[in-house]
C-alpha positions as CSV (number, residue, x, y, z in Angstrom):
1,M,0.0,0.0,0.0
2,I,1.3,3.5,-0.9
3,V,0.6,6.0,1.9
4,R,1.0,9.8,1.4
5,L,1.4,11.9,4.5
6,G,0.4,15.5,5.0
7,F,0.2,18.2,7.7
8,V,-2.2,21.0,8.8
9,A,-2.1,24.7,8.0
10,M,1.1,26.0,9.7
11,S,4.7,25.2,8.8
12,L,7.2,25.4,11.5
13,Q,10.0,25.4,9.0
14,V,8.9,28.2,6.7
15,E,9.5,31.4,8.5
16,N,7.0,34.3,8.7
17,A,4.4,32.3,6.8
18,S,1.3,32.2,9.0
19,P,-1.8,31.5,6.8
20,S,-4.1,32.6,9.6
21,R,-3.2,36.2,10.3
22,T,-6.4,38.0,11.4
23,M,-8.0,41.1,12.9
24,T,-10.6,41.1,15.6
25,F,-14.0,42.6,15.0
26,A,-13.3,44.9,18.0
27,N,-10.3,46.3,16.3
28,F,-12.2,46.6,13.0
29,S,-15.0,48.5,14.8
30,K,-12.5,51.0,16.1
31,L,-11.6,52.1,12.5
32,D,-13.3,55.4,11.5
33,D,-13.5,54.4,7.8
34,R,-15.4,51.1,7.2
35,E,-14.2,50.8,3.6
36,A,-10.6,51.3,4.6
37,G,-11.1,48.6,7.2
38,I,-12.5,46.2,4.6
39,R,-9.4,46.9,2.4
40,K,-7.2,46.1,5.4
41,L,-9.0,42.8,5.8
42,E,-8.4,42.0,2.2
43,R,-4.7,42.9,2.5
44,I,-4.4,40.5,5.5
45,A,-6.2,37.8,3.4
46,E,-3.7,38.4,0.6
47,E,-0.9,37.9,3.0
48,N,-2.5,34.6,4.2
49,L,-2.8,33.4,0.6
50,R,0.8,34.3,-0.2
51,S,1.9,32.4,2.9
52,T,-0.3,29.4,1.8
53,L,1.5,29.5,-1.6
54,R,4.9,29.5,0.1
55,I,3.9,26.5,2.3
56,L,2.7,24.6,-0.8
57,K,6.0,25.3,-2.5
58,H,7.7,24.0,0.7
59,C,5.5,20.9,0.3
60,K,6.6,20.4,-3.3
61,A,10.3,20.8,-2.4
62,S,9.9,18.3,0.5
63,G,8.0,15.7,-1.5
64,I,4.8,16.2,0.5
65,Q,1.6,15.7,-1.5
66,M,-1.0,16.5,1.2
67,Y,-1.9,19.7,2.9
68,R,-4.8,21.1,4.8
69,F,-5.6,24.8,4.3
70,S,-6.2,27.1,7.2
71,S,-9.9,28.0,7.5
72,K,-8.9,31.5,8.6
73,L,-7.6,32.6,5.2
74,I,-10.1,35.6,5.2
75,P,-10.4,37.4,8.5
76,L,-14.0,38.0,9.7
77,A,-15.4,36.5,6.4
78,T,-18.6,35.1,8.0
79,H,-19.0,37.8,10.7
80,E,-22.7,38.8,11.1
81,N,-21.8,42.5,10.7
82,L,-19.8,42.0,7.5
83,L,-22.2,39.8,5.5
84,E,-22.6,42.4,2.7
85,W,-18.8,42.2,2.1
86,N,-17.7,40.0,-0.8
87,P,-13.9,39.6,-0.6
88,F,-13.6,37.2,-3.5
89,A,-13.4,39.8,-6.3
90,A,-10.3,41.4,-4.8
91,L,-8.8,38.0,-3.9
92,A,-9.6,36.1,-7.1
93,P,-6.0,36.1,-8.6
94,S,-4.4,35.0,-5.3
95,F,-7.0,32.2,-4.8
96,Q,-6.5,31.1,-8.4
97,E,-2.7,31.0,-8.0
98,V,-3.0,28.8,-4.9
99,G,-5.4,26.4,-6.6
100,E,-3.4,26.1,-9.8
101,Y,-0.2,25.4,-7.9
102,A,-1.8,22.6,-5.9
103,Q,-3.3,21.0,-9.0
104,K,-0.2,21.4,-11.1
105,N,2.0,19.7,-8.5
106,G,-0.4,17.0,-7.5
107,I,-0.9,18.2,-3.9
108,R,-4.2,16.9,-2.3
109,V,-5.6,19.8,-0.4
110,S,-8.6,20.1,1.9
111,F,-10.4,22.2,4.6
112,H,-11.6,21.3,8.0
113,P,-14.3,23.8,9.1
114,D,-14.2,24.2,12.8
115,H,-16.8,23.8,15.6
116,F,-19.2,26.3,13.9
117,C,-20.2,23.6,11.3
118,V,-22.7,21.6,13.3
119,F,-25.5,19.9,11.4
120,S,-26.9,17.9,14.3
121,T,-28.0,21.1,16.1
122,P,-31.6,21.6,17.2
123,R,-31.2,25.4,17.0
124,P,-32.2,27.1,13.7
125,E,-29.7,30.0,14.1
126,V,-26.8,27.5,14.6
127,L,-27.9,25.6,11.6
128,A,-28.0,28.8,9.5
129,K,-24.4,29.7,10.7
130,S,-23.3,26.2,9.8
131,E,-24.7,26.6,6.3
132,L,-23.0,30.0,6.0
133,D,-19.6,28.5,7.1
134,L,-19.9,25.7,4.6
135,L,-20.8,28.2,1.9
136,H,-17.7,30.2,2.8
137,H,-15.4,27.1,2.5
138,T,-17.1,26.1,-0.8
139,L,-16.6,29.6,-2.2
140,M,-12.9,29.4,-1.3
141,L,-12.5,26.1,-3.1
142,E,-14.4,27.4,-6.1
143,A,-12.2,30.5,-6.2
144,M,-9.2,28.2,-6.3
145,G,-10.7,26.4,-9.3
146,L,-10.7,23.1,-7.4
147,D,-13.4,20.5,-8.3
148,E,-15.5,18.3,-6.0
149,A,-12.6,15.9,-5.4
150,T,-11.4,18.6,-3.0
151,K,-13.3,18.2,0.3
152,C,-14.2,19.9,3.5
153,N,-14.1,17.5,6.5
154,I,-16.7,17.9,9.3
155,H,-18.0,16.0,12.3
156,I,-21.6,15.0,12.9
157,G,-21.8,17.4,15.9
158,G,-23.2,17.2,19.4
159,A,-25.6,14.7,21.0
160,Y,-27.7,17.4,22.8
161,G,-28.9,14.9,25.4
162,D,-30.1,12.3,22.9
163,K,-27.5,10.9,20.5
164,A,-29.9,8.8,18.4
165,V,-32.2,11.9,17.8
166,A,-29.2,14.1,17.1
167,G,-27.9,11.6,14.6
168,E,-31.3,11.5,12.8
169,R,-31.4,15.3,12.9
170,F,-28.0,15.4,11.3
171,I,-29.1,13.2,8.5
172,R,-32.3,15.2,7.9
173,Q,-30.6,18.6,8.0
174,F,-27.5,17.6,6.0
175,S,-29.6,15.9,3.4
176,A,-31.5,19.1,2.8
177,L,-28.3,20.9,1.6
178,S,-27.7,21.6,-2.0
179,P,-25.5,19.1,-3.9
180,R,-23.1,22.0,-4.3
181,F,-22.3,21.6,-0.6
182,K,-23.0,17.9,0.0
183,H,-20.5,16.9,-2.7
184,R,-17.8,18.9,-0.9
185,I,-18.1,16.9,2.4
186,T,-16.3,14.1,4.1
187,L,-17.5,13.0,7.6
188,E,-15.2,12.1,10.5
189,N,-15.7,10.2,13.7
190,D,-15.1,12.4,16.8
191,D,-13.4,11.8,20.1
192,K,-16.4,12.2,22.5
193,T,-19.7,11.5,20.8
194,F,-20.1,9.8,17.5
195,N,-17.8,6.8,17.2
196,A,-16.5,5.2,14.0
197,R,-19.5,2.8,13.5
198,E,-22.1,5.6,14.1
199,T,-20.3,8.0,11.8
200,L,-20.0,5.4,9.1
201,E,-23.7,4.7,9.2
202,A,-24.5,8.4,8.9
203,A,-21.9,8.8,6.0
204,E,-23.6,5.9,4.2
205,Q,-27.0,7.4,4.6
206,V,-26.1,10.8,3.3
207,E,-23.7,9.3,0.7
208,V,-20.5,11.0,1.5
209,P,-17.0,9.5,2.1
210,M,-15.9,8.9,5.7
211,V,-12.5,9.9,7.1
212,L,-11.4,7.6,9.9
213,D,-9.5,9.4,12.7
214,I,-7.6,6.6,14.4
215,H,-6.7,8.7,17.5
216,H,-10.4,9.6,18.0
217,H,-11.3,5.9,17.6
218,A,-8.7,5.0,20.3
219,V,-10.4,7.3,22.8
220,N,-14.0,6.9,21.6
221,H,-14.3,3.4,20.2
222,G,-17.7,2.6,21.7
223,D,-17.9,-1.2,21.5
224,V,-16.1,-1.5,18.2
225,S,-13.5,-4.3,18.5
226,E,-10.3,-4.4,16.5
227,D,-11.7,-7.3,14.4
228,E,-14.9,-5.2,13.5
229,L,-12.7,-2.2,12.7
230,Y,-10.5,-3.9,10.2
231,N,-12.9,-6.5,8.8
232,G,-16.3,-4.8,9.0
233,I,-15.9,-1.0,9.3
234,W,-12.8,-0.4,7.2
235,P,-14.2,-2.2,4.0
236,R,-17.4,-0.2,4.3
237,I,-15.3,3.0,4.6
238,E,-13.5,2.0,1.5
239,R,-16.8,1.6,-0.3
240,T,-17.9,5.2,0.6
241,W,-14.7,6.4,-1.2
242,Q,-15.3,4.0,-4.1
243,K,-18.8,5.3,-4.6
244,E,-17.4,8.9,-4.6
245,R,-14.8,7.9,-7.2
246,E,-17.5,6.5,-9.4
247,R,-19.6,9.6,-9.0
248,L,-16.6,11.7,-10.1
249,G,-15.8,9.4,-13.0
250,F,-12.5,8.3,-11.6
251,T,-11.2,4.9,-12.6
252,S,-8.3,4.4,-10.2
253,A,-8.1,4.5,-6.3
254,S,-5.0,6.6,-6.8
255,Q,-7.1,9.5,-8.1
256,L,-8.9,9.9,-4.8
257,P,-7.5,7.6,-2.1
258,C,-9.3,6.8,1.2
259,K,-8.2,9.3,3.9
260,I,-7.4,8.9,7.5
261,H,-6.3,11.3,10.3
262,A,-3.5,10.3,12.7
263,S,-2.2,11.8,15.9
264,S,-0.9,10.6,19.2
265,P,-2.3,11.3,22.7
266,K,-0.7,14.3,24.5
267,S,-0.4,12.5,27.8
268,V,-1.9,9.8,30.0
269,S,-3.8,12.5,31.8
270,D,-4.9,14.1,28.5
271,P,-5.5,11.2,26.1
272,R,-7.7,13.3,23.8
273,G,-5.2,16.1,23.3
274,H,-2.7,16.0,20.4
275,A,1.0,15.4,21.1
276,D,3.7,17.4,19.3
277,F,4.7,14.3,17.3
278,V,3.2,11.0,16.1
279,E,4.2,7.6,17.3
280,A,5.2,5.4,14.4
281,E,4.4,2.0,15.8
282,P,0.6,2.4,16.4
283,L,0.2,4.1,13.0
284,V,2.1,1.3,11.2
285,H,0.0,-1.3,13.0
286,F,-3.1,0.3,11.5
287,L,-1.5,0.7,8.1
288,R,-0.4,-2.9,8.0
289,Q,-3.9,-4.1,8.7
290,T,-5.6,-1.9,6.1
291,A,-2.9,-2.6,3.5
292,R,-4.5,-6.1,3.1
293,S,-7.4,-4.5,1.1
294,T,-6.2,-0.9,0.3
295,E,-3.8,0.0,-2.5
296,Y,-3.6,3.8,-1.8
297,L,-4.2,5.7,1.4
298,D,-3.7,9.4,2.4
299,C,-2.9,10.1,6.0
300,M,-3.3,13.6,7.5
301,L,-1.1,14.2,10.6
302,E,-2.8,16.3,13.2
303,A,0.3,16.9,15.4
304,K,1.2,20.1,17.1
305,S,4.6,20.2,15.5
306,K,3.0,20.3,12.0
307,D,5.5,19.6,9.2
308,E,8.3,18.9,11.7
309,A,6.2,16.0,13.0
310,L,5.9,14.7,9.5
311,F,9.7,14.9,8.9
312,K,10.3,13.2,12.3
313,L,7.9,10.4,11.4
314,M,9.6,9.9,8.1
315,D,12.9,9.5,10.0
316,D,11.2,6.9,12.2
317,F,10.0,5.1,9.1
318,K,13.5,5.0,7.7
319,Q,14.7,3.4,10.9
320,M,11.9,0.8,10.7
321,E,12.9,0.2,7.0
322,Q,16.5,-0.5,8.1
323,S,15.3,-3.0,10.7
324,G,13.3,-4.9,8.1
325,A,9.8,-3.9,9.5
326,G,8.0,-4.0,6.1
327,V,8.1,-0.2,5.7
328,K,9.8,1.3,2.6
329,V,10.3,5.1,2.4
330,L,9.6,6.3,-1.1
331,D,10.4,10.0,-0.8
332,G,9.9,12.9,1.6
333,G,6.2,12.3,2.1
334,R,5.3,8.7,1.0
335,V,5.9,5.2,2.3
336,E,5.0,1.8,1.1
337,I,3.6,-0.6,3.7
338,D,3.9,-4.4,3.3
339,A,0.7,-6.0,4.5
340,H,2.3,-9.5,4.8
341,H,5.1,-8.6,7.0
């Protein structure tokens, strides 16, 4: 199995390249000239997009073919007091440049809208905000010229006192979305509420691919055994991706591999928190099990040390390769896993 590894938003190796520079609404409100304030927001967004392009170039130079964009590229983009502002006209060339670079260099990119995107909510105003947030992320992807193979990853949301009812509400409210939005989504199991089986059932019902977070599964596995994970749930997750490839007209799994998230617990006292780096052994154990049925897999590392965690993990893989552990390092961001080792 060929595995590509990626990292999230920030690079710790590229200096002065934060893609998430911002301005608070309090500071925006203090400006005498609203139009001048909006131009300032657009300049900050331009800087964020330039930084994003620099990070993508760093990915290319390092052999990394996966990257998750910051959701904070445009400061205050969905703030209720700035809804009449359309930043995309001013930012169109920069967005286009980022999208073209990612496509030209075969870098799989994505977004992960944060806790505002909650489709299990019982509150209409929260649902409206979730739809607005999803619209914003979709507009950014469209401005980059990226097609529906480029996804936004979300969780089901909270249980609100009754997980079964909340799950049904998610399916109903998500299903009501326009295909323009639904076709941009992957669904991920979370670390407290909806476990891998429950998330998969929802993903199958709303017909979107599922992203398995193996750290979240470790701390919120419900009653899912290892045998069920590898022999029951994983093949069904693969089918959600196969259906999406068929919908998009892809003929090879390499065109849109299944995707997982990997991170390590911060500590024994904080098992849900993310550590600076990723432990190689538990990840390789998972990869070896899934390599029996999966040819291509993309793995997003959610480690605090960002790209440095990826480089450290690649060094660990090299040591495993030298010890004959059935791991072969292909380049700066890819490994081959032997299922039969």
